[in-house]
Structures are given as structure tokens and as C-alpha cells.
N, C-alpha and C positions, 0 to 999 in steps of 0.2 A: 679326405683333406688332399683329392687329386685333382677337385676341379675348382681350386680359389686360382688358383690362374691354370693358362690355358696348356696340354698335354706338350706340345711344341716346345713353347717357352719351359717350363719346365726340366724338357728332357735339356736344352740348350743352358741351362745354370747349374745342371746336374754333371755334365758334360766340363764345362767351363772352371767347377769348383774342382772335378778330379784330379784337370789338368793343371791348376795349381795344386792341389796338393802332392802331384808328381812332381814337381819344381817346387818345393817353397824355399825361402829366400830371410834370410835374418834380420832382424832390426837394421833400417837405414840403406842397406845392402838390395832394394825389391825391385831391380831395374825390369827382370823381365820381366814381374809380376803388373807393375807401373806400365808397360807397354803394355800387353796382355788386354788390361782394361781399357788403356785407352783409344783402343782397338773397335773394340766393341762400343765406345761412347761413340767414335766416330762413324763407323757404321749403321746407327740410330740418328746421324744427326742430332749428335747433344754438344751443345760444346762446352769445354774444357781448357782448362791449364794444368802446367804441371806443378807443383811449388816443393821446396825443401828437399829439392834431390829427387824425391819417388814420392812424391804424396799429389794428388789431386783434387784439385777444385770444379764440380760441373755445375752444368747450370740449364734447367728448363727455365723456358720463357723471363730471362732475368729482363731486367725493368721495366717487367710488366705492375706488379707492386712497389710502392715505397720498399716494406720488407722481404725477407725470404723465409720462408719455413723453412730449419736444415737437417742431414739425415746423415749416420754417419757409419761408414764402416772399418775396422783393423784390418791391415794387411801384411802381419809379419809375421813369421815363424820362431820356432824356436831351435837351441840348437841340444836334440833330442834324439838321437839312433833309434828307426822306427822299427817296433816290432809287429805293429798290424799283420800283417800276409796279405794285405789288400793288393787286389790287383794294381794300383794305381800308387802302390807306397814313394816312397820318396826314389826319386836315383839323385839328391845330393846328401852324400854320405855326410850322416850328422846332422843335418838340421831334420825338421819335419812342425806340417800343421798341426801341434800337439795341442791347440786350443781354440780350433772352429772357426779358424780369421778368414779360413780359405771359406766356410759356407756365409761367413757376415757379407765377406765380398761377394759372393756371388748373389743372395738372394738381395742385398740393397741394387741388383745389378737386375734382377729382375724385376723390381720393383720400379727402378727408373723406365724398364721397357716397359713397362706398359700403362706407365702416368705418361709417356711421349703419345701414345693415344687418347690419352682421357679429359686434354685438352682446357684443362681446369685454368682457373682465371685467376693463380696464384704467382709467384714466380718461385721457384723450387731450388735448391743449393744440396750438391750429394758429395759428402767430404771423403775421401778412402786414405786413409792416415796411415802413414808408416809408423812403429818405433813406440806401439803401445808394451809391447815387452819390455824396453826400455825406461819405461812412464814417462820418457817427456816426449812425445808422437802428436799429442794433442794440442799442448804450449807451443811448441815449434808453426804446427801449424796458424792455433790463432793468430800469430807473430805473423803468419803470411795473408792475414785477412779472413780468417774461413768464418770468422763469427761476423765478419761488416756488414752490416743492416738485415741479421739476421732476429727475428722475436723471437723462433723458440729451435730446440734440438731435440732430434731424438735418435734414440741407437737400440743396443739389445746385443745378447750372447745366447750361443745354446749352452742348455743345461742339462748332464746326465745325469741330476737327480731326479729329471721329469720327465713324463711318457712325452710320447708324439703327439700335437695335438692340444699341447695342454701352453698358457705360455702366462708364466708368473712376475704378477703388478705387488710392490710392493709400496706405500706407505712411509717416508723417515727413506731409514740406513739401508742403506744396497750393499755398497762394499766398507770397506776398511781403509781406515787412509797407510801410508806404507812407507813410516819414517825407517833409517838405518842411524843404527849407532855405532860407536867406535870408544871403546875403552883399552888406552894403553897404560903402561903399571910397568915403574922401574923402580926398582931394587936394590939390592946390595948381591951378583953373583958370588959362586966360591966352591969352596969343594963339599962335596955329596957328605962328606964324615965330620965334616967341622962347622952345620946349619947354625952355628951360633955366632959366627962371625957370617955370618949373611942376614937378608934381607928378602926372604924367599917370592920371587913372583906370583911362585904356580902356586902358593897356600894365596895368597892373595885374592890371585887370579880365583880362583877354586870359590873361597868365599864371597868373593861379589857376587861372584855366579851361583850360588846359595840364594846369597842375602837376595837381588834381584825378582826370585821367583814371590816374596813377600809380596812385594810393591800390587799386583792386582790380586791376590788372592786377602790380604788385609788393609789397602788403603782406597779399593775403587769400587762400589756398591759396584753388590753381583747384577744387577740390574740393564747393566753399562756395558757387556762385553767390551773384554781387550787382551791384548796380549804383548807378554814384552817374551822374546826368545834369544837366549844365544846360538847365534848357529858355527862359529867359530872360535877356538882357544887354541890361538897360536903361542908355543914359548918352548925353551931351552934348546942343547944342541948335545947332550948325551948324557947317558944313563946316572955317570957319578958326580956332576957340575950342577949344584944348584943356578937356578934361572936369574939374571938381575934381571931379565924384561919379559914384559907378555903381554899379549893383546887379544883383546876380545869382539867382536862384531856380532853383530845383532840385527832383531827387528822388531819395529815398537808395530802396533796393529791397534786404534779404538776407531768406533763407529762416530765418535764424536770427537768436534776440537775441543773442549773445556778437555774429555780425557788423556785427549794427544798430547793437549801440553803438561797436562799435570804428570804423568807418565815421563818424557823429557827432563820435568826440572825433578820426578824421584831417584832416576837413574845418575841424573849427578848427586843430586847427593849423599845415596848409599854405597856409590862408590868411590866417591870422597871418603865417605868417610868410612869405611872399609879400610883403605888408603891410609888415612890418618891413625885410625888403630895399628896399624900393624909398619908406621912410619915410613912408609911407601909416595911415591911421588906416584901420583894417577890422573892424568889426561880426559878427559868426557868428551867427544863430541859426537854431533849428528850431522845427518844428511839428510832433507826434506825431500821426502815421496810423495805420494798423489794423497791430492785431501779423499777426506771422506765424501763419498758419492750419497748423493740424498737426497733421494724423489719428495718433492709438494705433496702436496695431497691432494691442491687442485686440479697439477698436474699428473698424478696417478689416476686419477676419478675420468681423466679424458683416456690416458691410454687404456682404462676400460672400457670402454664406450667406442673407441676405436676395437679394440678386439674383441665386443662383443656381436661384429658384423662379421667375424671370421670364422671365429668360434663358437660354441654353445656356454652363456652365463657360467655354465658348471665346470667349463675347462678351464674359468682362468682361476688360478692357482695364486696363493701368494708363500713367499719367502717361511721355509716350517721350520730353520733355527737361522742364528747370525751369522751370514758371508765376509769372512774374515779377511777373504782373498782383494786387489787393492784391483782397479779400475780407471784407468786417467782421463775419461769420460768425464771426473770429475771436475775438471779442469773447465769444461766446458759450464760445466750447470754451476759454477761459480760466477758466467758471465750472464747470460741468458738464463727462462725458464726454458724447460724438459723435462724427459724424461728417460727410463734408462732401464726394461725390462728383458725377461729370460726365456727363453724359449726352449721346450722341452723337447728333446731331442736326444733319450736312452735307446740305445743299440741293445735288445735281448741276449744275453749271455757276455757285454762285456760292459754292465752294471756297473762294476768295482772300477775300473780302470778310469780313472779322475783325468781333466782338464793336466797337462802337463803328463802325462803318460806316456810311453815308448807305445804304449795299446792302446791308446785313446782312438773313437773313434765316434759321428753320430747317422744318426738316424735322417737320412737327407729327404724323408719326407717334410722335416723340417725348412727345409728353402720355400714349399710353398705358401707354408703358415707365417712366416718373416716377408716373405715378398709383398700378400696381401696385406699383412699386417702394415707395412710402411708404407703403403697406397691408402689405407682406411683413414689413416692417420694423418695423407698426406690432406685429406678431403675435411676431414672434420677441425684439423689444426689451421686449416687454410682459412674456417668460416669462424672459427673462434680468436686469431691472431690476427688475419689482415682483410675480412670482409669491413 
């Protein structure tokens, strides 16, 4: 794997990754990160512009072709206290690159530096996106022109479920939708010793929580993975007071939009029915999250073709199970063709630490794999879309 890019370039992007890891910044606060990326681009003679505060749109060979191929890396970190023990651990207390965005940024920079010297006859665009963890970074970058004249877009994510040297490419769903719901319950508070004079919002809320669990298990085809989870239940002020109000908050995950919207309707139906049963007023509201991320078959096969030039055929894998996590790269794929892959990056001894964990880390050899894959994709997709 070490000869996929030059040793000097790999050393450079490893050091860049470690610098970002040591100085992580939260969504929409990536000021230093943005500046460091711009320094690299400027030193390589790559044109760029800063948009959306901390986002960057860089271009090679602008205007050489009518359309661009685009590549995206996310740059933000998470509000997590790091416990990895790495020598380059975060110095920003309570903030950590616990999802590998420092790696995504570094591998894309490695691809850019390589492509500077390739002299490809195509126009290429590189999107360094803030705010992925908030789920609104991609849509903001799109509104700033990131997809203007783009023929196709490509991205990827490190994945600790798979070994270094593996690239995971799947047709169909890759990530789930991420909508949120809130259920407000208004009953009648009262004395804990006289419950018959009250409408207990805790009881109503508890019944709603239990009833919601039957939606996925009894109303959705088991072959179409989905999740309804209540993460917050707020109610009550004292042990001897029956709560008159309660609030539930949760998440909805689905791999296709038909199930996504069915779940929303079902949550509202179930919650209102339980409220009516107990004479409580219930109000259900939703906040749209990211849509499902879906690889079209043709684009997934193009990714496999590019991957075959980087790794052995046997190292190209498919997702073992449905991935119910969200990814706002889905907004790009709603607008233009493209694909999203995962790069095996498991660290021996840290297999049990998932993304967003305080002990998350990835094998830095993946930076060479990712950079080489993006270079290969620039060549193959250029022939497909721009010639």
C-alpha cells in the first residue's frame, strides 16, 4: 500500500492529518482548519475560494471542460473529550476528530497534489465541507455553488469495521435518513396521592414510547431496515406531583424515502391515538434530517473499476449489514450522479471503538488508499463524463 503515492507525499499528509487531529474544530467553527487547507492549496498553485464561512471550493484546470468532476471531504470535529492517548491528541478540550474527518481532508489533499502533476484534460473541483456533523454543511455548500456545472461527485469515509487496504463499495443504500421528532404531551397535573384528578403525562408518554416500538417491528417489511428511537423523555418536577406535561424526542432512520415518510405518518398516528385514549393533548413535530444516501448501480460499478487500479479485486468489499448512520453527502447525490465508498481503516486493538467514541482512531495507511482512489476516479470518471 505504501507505493500508491510517493513516500514523501504520504509523510506530508500524515503530518497534516496529525496537525488537524491535534487542533480539532467544531462544525462552522473550522477557522484554523480552513486556513491550513488554504495554505496547502496556495503552495501547490491550486485556485480556491472560501465560502460559507469556513468551506473551501478548489479547482484544477478551471474552464478546460464545460463540466467538472467534484470530490468532497468533510472537515469538522465533534464535541467529545479525547481518550486515545495518541501523542497528537486534541489540545482543544472537549473537541475531538472522532469520526475521521481529519483523514478525509488529508487524503483529498494527497489526491490534489498528485493530480497537479498528472495534467489531466479535465476540470476538477474539490469541496472541503464544514458542518457535516450538523447535517447542514452539504446543503450550504450547494447553495454557494459547489455543484455548479458538476457532472459527477465522489466521496468516501474511513470505516473501522474493515481492514486497511479494503474499499467497501455497495449498490443501493449506503446511509440512512436522519429525521428527528418531538412529541409534546399536555395532560393535567395534580397531587401524587390523588391520580384520579389528573391526566398523567408520564403514563401517556410511557405508553407512547412502548407503542412506537411496534411500528418498525409490526408495520415495516423486515427486509427494509429502519429505526425509531426515543432518546429524550422529559417530565415532572417532584416525586409527589403528577406531571401535567411531558416531552419525547427521538430519531427516525430509514434506507429509502417510502419507509422514511411512512414512519413519520405512523409516529403521528400512534402518538395521537394514545393521547386520545387517555384524554391528553398530543402535538407531534418533525425536523428534516439528511435523506438516505444511495449509490446507483452504474456509479458503484465505476467506483469498483477505479478501486481495481488501486487494490486487488479481493479487497473490494460490500457492506456487511445496513448502515443506519446518516451522511449529508446524500444531498449532493440528490442533485448529480456520483458514489460514496468506505475505506477500511481498522486499528488492531481498537476494533471495538466506533466512530464518535472518545477512543476512536484509524490506521493512517488508509490515507494512501483514499488519495490513490480519488486519483483513479478522476481519470476514469473524466473519460466517462467529460470526453
